[in-house]
C-alpha positions in Angstrom: 0.0 0.0 0.0 1.4 3.4 -0.9 2.2 6.1 1.6 -0.7 8.1 0.3 -3.1 5.2 0.8 -1.6 4.2 4.2 -2.0 7.7 5.5 -5.7 7.6 4.4 -6.2 4.4 6.4 -4.4 6.0 9.4 -6.7 9.0 9.2 -9.7 6.7 8.8 -8.9 5.1 12.1 -9.2 8.5 13.7 -12.4 9.3 11.9 -13.8 9.2 8.3 -14.6 12.9 8.3 -10.8 13.8 8.1 -10.1 11.7 5.0 -11.3 14.1 2.3 -9.5 17.2 3.8 -6.2 15.3 4.3 -6.2 14.0 0.7 -6.7 17.5 -0.7 -3.8 18.9 1.4 -1.3 16.1 0.6 -1.7 15.6 -3.1 -4.5 17.5 -5.0 -3.9 15.9 -8.4 -3.8 12.3 -7.0 -6.9 13.1 -4.9 -8.8 14.1 -8.1 -7.8 10.8 -9.8 -8.8 8.7 -6.9 -12.2 10.4 -6.4 -13.0 10.2 -10.1 -12.2 6.5 -10.1 -14.3 6.0 -7.0 -17.3 7.8 -8.6 -16.9 5.6 -11.7 -17.0 2.4 -9.6 -20.0 3.6 -7.6 -21.8 4.6 -10.8 -21.1 1.3 -12.4 -22.4 -0.5 -9.3 -25.5 1.5 -9.2 -26.1 0.9 -12.9 -25.6 -2.8 -12.5 -27.9 -2.9 -9.5 -30.6 -1.0 -11.5 -30.3 -3.4 -14.4 -30.5 -6.4 -12.1 -33.5 -4.9 -10.3 -35.3 -4.2 -13.7 -34.5 -7.7 -15.0 -35.7 -9.3 -11.7 -38.9 -7.3 -11.8 -39.5 -8.2 -15.5 -38.9 -11.9 -14.6 -41.2 -11.8 -11.7 -44.0 -10.0 -13.5 -43.4 -9.5 -17.3 -46.6 -7.5 -17.5 -45.3 -4.7 -15.3 -43.4 -3.0 -18.1 -46.3 -3.2 -20.4 -48.7 -1.9 -17.7 -46.5 1.0 -16.9 -46.3 1.9 -20.6 -50.1 1.8 -20.9 -50.4 4.0 -17.7 -48.0 6.6 -19.2 -50.4 7.1 -22.1 -53.1 8.6 -19.8 -53.2 11.9 -18.0 -53.3 12.1 -14.2 -56.6 13.4 -12.9 -57.0 15.4 -9.7 -58.8 13.3 -7.1 -60.6 16.5 -5.8 -61.6 18.7 -8.7 -61.3 16.0 -11.4 -59.4 18.2 -13.8 -56.9 16.4 -16.0 -53.2 17.2 -16.0 -53.4 19.2 -19.2 -55.8 21.6 -17.5 -54.6 21.7 -13.9 -50.9 21.4 -14.3 -48.5 19.0 -12.6 -50.0 16.8 -9.9 -48.9 15.9 -6.3 -48.5 12.1 -6.0 -50.1 10.6 -2.9 -50.3 7.0 -1.7 -52.9 4.6 -3.3 -52.5 6.2 -6.8 -54.1 9.4 -5.7 -53.1 12.6 -7.5 -54.0 16.1 -6.4 -53.4 19.4 -8.4 -51.6 22.3 -6.8 -54.8 24.4 -6.6 -56.6 21.8 -4.6 -53.6 21.0 -2.5 -53.2 24.7 -1.5 -56.9 25.0 -0.8 -56.8 22.0 1.4 -53.7 23.0 3.3 -55.0 26.5 3.9 -58.3 25.2 5.2 -56.7 22.4 7.4 -54.2 24.8 8.9 -57.0 26.8 10.5 -58.2 23.8 12.6 -57.0 22.4 15.9 -56.0 18.8 15.1 -56.2 17.5 18.7 -59.6 19.2 19.1 -60.8 17.4 15.9 -59.7 14.0 17.2 -61.6 14.6 20.5 -64.6 16.3 19.0 -66.2 14.6 15.9 -68.5 17.6 15.2 -65.4 19.7 14.3 -64.6 17.1 11.6 -68.0 17.9 10.0 -67.3 21.6 10.2 -64.0 21.0 8.4 -65.6 18.9 5.6 -68.2 21.7 5.1 -65.6 24.4 4.9 -63.4 22.4 2.5 -66.4 21.6 0.3 -67.0 25.3 -0.6 -65.9 25.7 -4.2 -64.3 22.2 -4.2 -67.2 19.9 -3.6 -65.1 16.7 -3.9 -62.8 17.6 -1.0 -63.5 15.7 2.2 -61.4 14.9 5.3 -60.6 11.2 5.3 -57.8 8.9 6.3 -55.8 8.4 3.1 -55.2 4.8 4.0 -58.9 4.2 3.8 -58.9 5.1 0.1 -57.4 1.8 -1.1 -58.7 1.3 -4.6 -60.5 4.7 -4.7 -57.5 6.7 -5.8 -57.9 5.8 -9.5 -60.8 6.8 -11.6 -62.7 4.5 -14.1 -60.9 3.9 -17.3 -63.8 5.4 -19.3 -63.1 8.7 -17.5 -59.3 8.7 -18.3 -57.9 10.9 -21.0 -55.0 9.9 -23.2 -52.1 12.4 -23.3 -51.7 14.5 -26.4 -48.6 13.5 -28.4 -46.0 16.3 -28.7 -45.9 17.8 -32.2 -42.7 18.5 -34.0 -42.9 21.9 -35.7 -45.6 22.0 -38.4 -46.1 18.2 -38.5 -49.4 17.5 -40.4 -52.3 15.9 -38.6 -52.8 13.4 -41.4 -50.6 12.1 -44.2 -52.5 13.3 -47.4 -50.9 10.5 -49.4 -52.6 7.9 -47.1 -56.1 9.3 -47.7 -57.9 7.0 -50.2 -59.2 8.6 -53.4 -62.9 8.9 -54.0 -63.0 5.9 -56.4 -61.2 3.8 -53.8 -63.7 4.8 -51.1 -66.7 4.0 -53.3 -65.2 0.7 -54.4 -64.9 -0.3 -50.7 -68.4 0.8 -50.1 -69.7 -1.2 -53.0 -68.5 -4.4 -51.3 -70.9 -3.8 -48.4 -73.7 -1.4 -49.6 -76.0 -2.4 -52.5 -77.3 0.3 -54.8 -77.4 4.0 -53.8 -74.8 4.7 -56.5 -75.2 8.5 -56.4 -75.2 8.7 -52.6 -72.0 6.6 -52.5 -70.3 8.8 -55.1 -71.3 12.0 -53.2 -70.2 10.8 -49.8 -66.9 9.5 -51.2 -66.0 12.8 -52.7 -67.1 14.8 -49.6 -65.1 12.6 -47.2 -62.0 12.8 -49.4 -62.2 16.6 -49.5 -62.8 16.8 -45.8 -59.8 14.7 -44.8 -57.6 16.6 -47.4 -58.7 19.7 -45.6 -57.7 18.2 -42.3 -54.3 17.1 -43.6 -53.3 20.3 -45.3 -55.0 23.0 -43.1 -54.8 25.9 -45.5 -53.6 26.3 -49.0 -52.1 29.7 -50.0 -53.9 31.3 -47.1 -57.2 30.1 -48.5 -59.2 28.4 -45.8 -61.2 25.4 -47.0 -64.6 25.2 -45.4 -66.1 22.0 -43.9 -68.1 19.6 -46.0 -70.7 18.6 -43.5 -73.6 16.6 -45.1 -77.3 16.2 -45.0 -78.6 12.8 -46.0 -82.2 12.4 -47.0 -83.8 9.0 -47.5 -86.8 6.9 -46.5 -86.8 4.5 -43.6 -84.6 1.5 -44.2 -82.8 2.9 -47.2 -79.4 2.4 -45.5 -78.4 5.8 -44.1 -77.0 4.6 -40.8 -75.4 1.5 -42.4 -73.7 3.6 -45.0 -72.1 5.9 -42.4 -71.1 3.0 -40.2 -69.4 1.2 -43.1 -67.6 4.4 -44.1 -66.2 5.0 -40.6 -65.1 1.4 -40.4 -63.3 1.5 -43.7 -61.5 4.8 -42.8 -60.7 3.6 -39.3 -62.0 6.7 -37.6 -64.1 7.0 -34.5 -67.9 7.3 -35.0 -70.6 8.6 -32.7 -74.2 7.9 -33.4 -76.9 10.2 -32.0 -80.6 10.4 -32.2 -81.9 13.9 -32.7 -85.2 13.1 -30.9 -83.3 12.8 -27.6 -81.6 16.2 -28.0 -82.9 19.3 -26.2 -81.8 22.8 -25.4 -79.3 23.0 -22.5 -81.1 23.1 -19.2 -84.1 21.0 -20.2 -84.8 17.3 -19.7 -83.0 15.3 -22.4 -79.5 15.1 -23.8 -77.5 18.3 -24.3 -76.3 19.0 -27.8 -72.7 18.6 -26.7 -73.4 15.0 -25.5 -72.8 13.8 -29.0 -69.2 15.0 -28.7 -68.9 13.0 -25.4 -70.0 9.9 -27.3 -67.3 10.6 -30.0 -64.6 10.9 -27.3 -65.7 7.6 -25.8 -65.6 6.0 -29.3 -62.0 7.3 -29.7 -61.0 5.6 -26.4 -60.7 9.0 -24.7 -58.1 10.1 -27.2 -58.8 13.8 -27.9 -56.7 14.0 -31.0 -58.3 11.0 -32.6 -61.8 12.2 -31.6 -61.1 15.6 -33.3 -60.8 13.7 -36.6 -63.9 11.5 -36.2 -67.4 11.4 -37.6 -70.6 12.3 -35.9 -73.9 11.0 -37.4 -77.1 12.5 -36.1 -80.1 10.5 -37.2 -83.8 11.6 -37.3 -82.7 15.1 -37.9 -86.1 15.9 -39.4 -87.5 15.6 -35.9 -85.9 18.8 -34.8 -87.7 20.9 -37.5 -89.1 24.2 -36.3 -92.5 23.7 -34.8 -95.3 25.6 -36.6 -98.1 27.6 -35.0 -96.8 27.4 -31.4 -96.3 30.1 -28.8 -94.3 28.1 -26.4 -90.5 27.8 -26.5 -89.4 25.2 -29.0 -86.7 23.5 -26.8 -86.5 20.3 -29.0 -86.8 21.9 -32.4 -85.5 25.3 -33.5 -83.5 25.7 -30.2 -81.6 22.5 -30.9 -80.8 23.7 -34.5 -79.5 26.9 -33.0 -77.4 25.1 -30.5 -75.8 22.9 -33.1 -74.5 25.8 -35.2 -71.3 26.3 -33.3 -70.6 22.6 -33.3 -71.1 22.3 -37.1 -68.9 25.2 -37.9 -66.1 24.5 -35.4 -65.7 25.5 -31.8 -63.9 24.4 -28.5 -66.4 22.4 -26.5 -65.9 21.2 -22.9 -67.5 17.8 -22.5 -67.6 15.3 -19.6 -65.4 12.3 -20.0 -67.2 9.0 -19.6 -70.6 10.6 -18.8 -73.4 12.3 -20.5 -73.7 15.3 -18.2 -71.3 17.6 -16.4 -70.9 17.3 -12.7 -68.3 17.8 -10.0 -67.1 14.1 -10.0 -66.5 13.9 -13.8 -63.4 15.2 -15.5 -63.8 17.5 -18.5 -62.0 17.5 -21.8 -61.8 20.3 -24.4 -62.6 19.1 -27.9 -62.3 21.3 -31.0 -65.0 20.4 -33.6 -63.3 22.2 -36.5 -62.1 18.9 -38.1 -65.0 16.7 -37.0 -67.2 15.6 -39.9 -70.9 15.9 -39.2 -73.4 13.9 -41.2 -77.1 14.4 -40.5 -79.8 12.1 -41.8 -83.5 11.9 -41.8 -86.6 10.5 -43.6 -88.4 13.9 -43.9 -91.8 12.2 -44.4 -93.7 15.3 -45.3 -91.1 16.7 -47.6 -92.4 15.0 -50.7 -95.7 16.9 -50.4 -93.7 20.2 -50.3 -91.8 19.2 -53.4 -95.1 18.3 -55.2 -96.6 21.6 -54.3 -93.6 23.5 -55.7 -93.5 21.4 -58.9 -97.2 21.9 -59.6 -97.5 25.5 -58.4 -97.1 27.2 -61.8 -99.0 24.6 -63.8 -102.5 25.3 -65.1 -105.4 24.0 -63.1 -106.4 21.5 -65.8 -103.2 19.6 -65.6 -102.8 19.6 -61.8 -104.6 16.2 -61.3 -102.5 14.5 -64.0 -99.2 15.9 -62.6 -100.2 14.9 -59.1 -100.8 11.3 -60.1 -97.4 11.3 -61.9 -95.6 12.6 -58.9 -97.4 10.2 -56.6 -95.8 7.3 -58.5 -92.4 8.9 -58.6 -90.2 6.9 -56.2 -87.3 9.4 -56.7 -89.2 12.5 -55.9 -86.9 13.3 -53.0 -84.0 13.7 -55.4 -85.7 16.9 -56.6 -85.4 18.6 -53.2 -84.1 22.1 -52.9 -82.9 24.2 -49.9 -86.1 26.2 -50.1 -88.1 23.0 -49.7 -86.1 22.2 -46.5 -86.8 25.7 -45.2 -90.5 25.2 -45.6 -90.2 21.8 -43.8 -88.8 23.7 -40.8 -85.0 23.7 -41.0 -83.6 27.1 -40.3 -81.4 28.8 -43.0 -78.3 29.0 -40.6 -78.5 25.3 -40.0 -78.7 24.4 -43.7 -75.9 26.8 -44.5 -73.6 24.6 -42.4 -74.6 21.5 -44.2 -73.4 22.3 -47.8 -73.5 18.8 -49.1 -77.1 17.6 -49.5 -78.0 14.3 -51.2 -80.8 11.7 -51.2 -81.0 7.9 -51.0 -83.5 6.0 -53.1 -86.2 3.8 -51.6 -85.3 0.1 -51.9 -87.1 -1.9 -54.6 -87.6 -5.6 -54.8 -84.5 -6.3 -56.9 -82.3 -4.3 -54.5 -83.7 -6.2 -51.5 -82.9 -9.5 -53.2 -79.3 -8.4 -53.8 -78.9 -7.1 -50.2 -79.8 -10.6 -49.0 -76.9 -12.3 -50.7 -74.3 -10.0 -52.4 -72.6 -7.8 -49.7 -69.5 -9.2 -47.9 -71.4 -9.5 -44.6 -74.9 -10.2 -46.2 -77.4 -11.4 -43.6 -77.9 -14.8 -45.4 -74.2 -15.4 -45.4 -74.2 -14.9 -41.6 -76.8 -17.7 -41.2 -74.9 -19.9 -43.6 -71.8 -19.4 -41.4 -73.8 -20.3 -38.3 -75.1 -23.6 -39.7 -71.6 -24.3 -41.1 -70.4 -24.6 -37.5 -72.9 -27.5 -37.2 -71.5 -29.0 -40.4 -74.8 -28.2 -42.3 -75.0 -26.4 -45.6 -77.7 -23.8 -45.9 -79.0 -22.9 -49.4 -81.8 -20.6 -50.7 -83.8 -21.0 -53.9 -84.1 -17.8 -56.0 -87.8 -17.9 -55.6 -87.4 -18.0 -51.8 -85.2 -14.8 -51.9 -87.9 -13.1 -54.0 -90.6 -14.1 -51.5 -88.5 -12.7 -48.6 -88.2 -9.4 -50.6 -91.9 -9.3 -51.2 -92.7 -9.6 -47.5 -90.2 -6.8 -46.8 -91.9 -4.6 -49.3 -95.2 -5.2 -47.6 -93.8 -4.0 -44.3 -92.5 -0.8 -45.9 -89.5 -0.5 -43.6 -86.9 -1.2 -46.2 -83.9 -3.4 -45.4 -84.8 -3.4 -41.7 -87.6 -5.8 -42.4 -85.3 -8.4 -43.9 -83.7 -9.6 -40.7 -87.0 -9.8 -38.8 -88.5 -12.0 -41.6 -85.4 -14.3 -41.8 -85.4 -14.6 -38.0 -89.0 -15.9 -38.1 -88.4 -18.8 -40.5 -84.9 -19.6 -39.4 -85.9 -20.2 -35.7 -87.3 -23.7 -36.3 -84.4 -24.7 -38.5 -81.8 -23.6 -36.0 -83.7 -25.4 -33.2 -84.3 -28.7 -35.0 -81.1 -29.2 -37.1 -78.7 -29.8 -34.2 -80.9 -32.8 -33.1 -79.9 -34.9 -36.1 -76.3 -35.3 -37.1 -77.3 -37.0 -40.4 -78.6 -33.8 -42.0 -76.1 -32.4 -44.5 -78.0 -29.7 -46.4 -81.1 -27.5 -45.9 -82.6 -25.6 -48.8 -85.0 -22.8 -48.1 -88.0 -22.8 -50.5 -90.6 -20.3 -51.5 -93.3 -22.6 -50.0 -91.5 -22.5 -46.6 -91.3 -18.7 -46.7 -95.0 -18.4 -47.5 -96.0 -21.1 -44.9 -97.4 -23.6 -47.4 -94.6 -26.1 -47.2 -91.2 -26.9 -45.6 -87.5 -26.7 -46.5 -85.8 -29.5 -48.5 -83.6 -31.7 -46.4 -80.7 -33.8 -47.7 -79.0 -36.5 -45.6 -75.2 -36.8 -45.7 -73.8 -38.9 -48.5 -77.3 -39.7 -49.8 -79.5 -38.3 -52.5 -82.2 -35.7 -51.7 -85.1 -37.2 -49.8 -88.7 -36.1 -50.4 -89.2 -35.5 -46.7 -89.8 -32.5 -44.5 -88.2 -33.0 -41.1 -89.0 -29.4 -40.1 -92.5 -28.6 -39.1 -94.3 -26.5 -41.6 -94.8 -22.9 -40.7 -98.4 -21.8 -39.9 -99.7 -19.5 -42.6 -99.9 -15.9 -41.5 
């Protein structure tokens, strides 16, 4: 051992506090080398220990790392005021996964400091006074033992917001080159939606332009306006299905709302902003993703302005007025994981500027308004003839104008924010037959798949398909009637078939649909047998 090191040991026997000062005095350069070496050794040991600890933790529970990664995607929420970290700032971390914002912490400490702790322990009534005082302005604050909050510190997953990803400079929201062209969008829709060629063409172009607008922002300082849509079509023509299919193909969140449940804020019913809450939930509480989603409001004709009424129209014109700022683009505070705002629910700010709104409705009395306009300037002698011709016109809605919609009860400001207006045709017999079999997820293909799991092949005669379409036409509810009709005649088949493992094929016939016969049954590895193992359906 060198003299330098021996002197260190000698000094160490007298007390470790003298080592550092003696080293500096005797040999400053050597002291620096030794201390740097010691620091390196200590750092290496700490790093090795950290690696060992991490590996041991991963070995004991490999899900910890993944869980921690998922947790880091979400914002902390104040246990007291329920504001997320993006609104309230950095949080104080408390035991049991409880986080409190600085505002609530200061409020709590200021209030608690005014009370006599020993007096509170001996006098329970003082505890009630403390809770009342703390609850003023911060209704979620209460004086409790933090150890009693085991499991309460977190909030439900449906009320947790995902953190916004940091943006690098002018990074675009969407890659314009990844947006499918209109013909590609329509081709994808063709695989699932039968007919409605004009509607699919219009919606493909409108959606393409909308997401180009989102991706590029502005071009040469020219702001591109939103292409919100108004879809008009009879019941069962495929309005909702078309929008659902579109959202699924584009992989964007979709919120479905019914206009009949919407009312002016402060009245019984859903607030207008509740549709944005649904969109946020559909986006898994990811604000950025929700701001690029689609909102479909069905039954929009039900919020038409009421005529000849002196009372406040809280579910009609007032709802249209309230929707204007959402349609145009505004910052909206909405509750996370709930339909109404309250003290226990965190709020998120959503900008609706890039949200695509699609409104749909049947507008049942609109055809009469169109007829009146078309026959208004015709001489009296031809009125009856023209009226008969228009009565038989299944595409009369395609002649609609903005003026017709105003007469129906839609206010001009509302229509001005829905620049793309198009109609869907009523489904005829041939279209219903195609809907049964041609789409990728056609309803009959679904039943064929179900029986396939029982190793039974399900077939349909062409005449049987036509009989199903005829029954649907009689019900006058479009494609919605198809499933109800099929459920009726498939019930007995799905009940009886699993009883007999010898059945290989079942063919649905027109007679079975009409209730005058049964399906054809084929036994495995044998020719078709002239027998009906399924009970004949009673005639309606």
